[in-house]
C-alpha positions, 0 to 999 in steps of 0.5 A: 735689056734690063740687066746683065748677069755674069756667073762669077763662080762658087754659086755667085752671080753679079747682076748689073742694072744697065740703066744705072750701072749699079750692080748686086751679087747673089749667092746660093743659100747655105741650105742649097750648097751656097755660102749664103753671103749675099742675097739668094735669088729667092731672097730677091723675090721676097725683096722685090715684093717688099720694095714694090708694095712700099714703092707703090703705096708711096706713089699713091700716098703722094698722088692721092693723099698728098702725104709721104710714107718716109720711114715706112718699114717692111720686114720680108720673110720668105719660107721655102717649100720642097718637092719641088724646091720653091718659095712656099710662102712670103710673109710681109710685115709693113710698119707705118710711122707713128706720126702718119695720120690717115683715116680708115679709107686712106689706109684701106687704099694703101693696103689694097695698093700694096696687095696689087702691086706689079710684083704681087700680080706676077707671082705664082698663085701657089705661093702663100702671101701673108701681108700685115699692116701695122699702123703707128 
């Protein structure tokens, strides 16, 4: 088992990662009867994509380029669609540190790595993805 989720009432859950014991809470968003005081479950999907992208790029940078991506930032935006209510679009803006020096081939490799991370490969094909990479 990966995690245990407990419904706390008031449209809030607490999810505990069993291996580490760390936990996070979620709320329903304000546009769906919730308080919006925590990540919503669909916010976590966008966040999972962003963290997966940067983590897999960091693994590739370390193993194939002997460099690190410390300071790389991803700004994730989730856009909901209606009828049925679902994630319609995910926008990922990746910003690399200005002191990172890579050639075009290395940049292409990292972008391809991000675009094929496990979370991206797990998303429904109807979700529109907009990934933008900003180099320095």
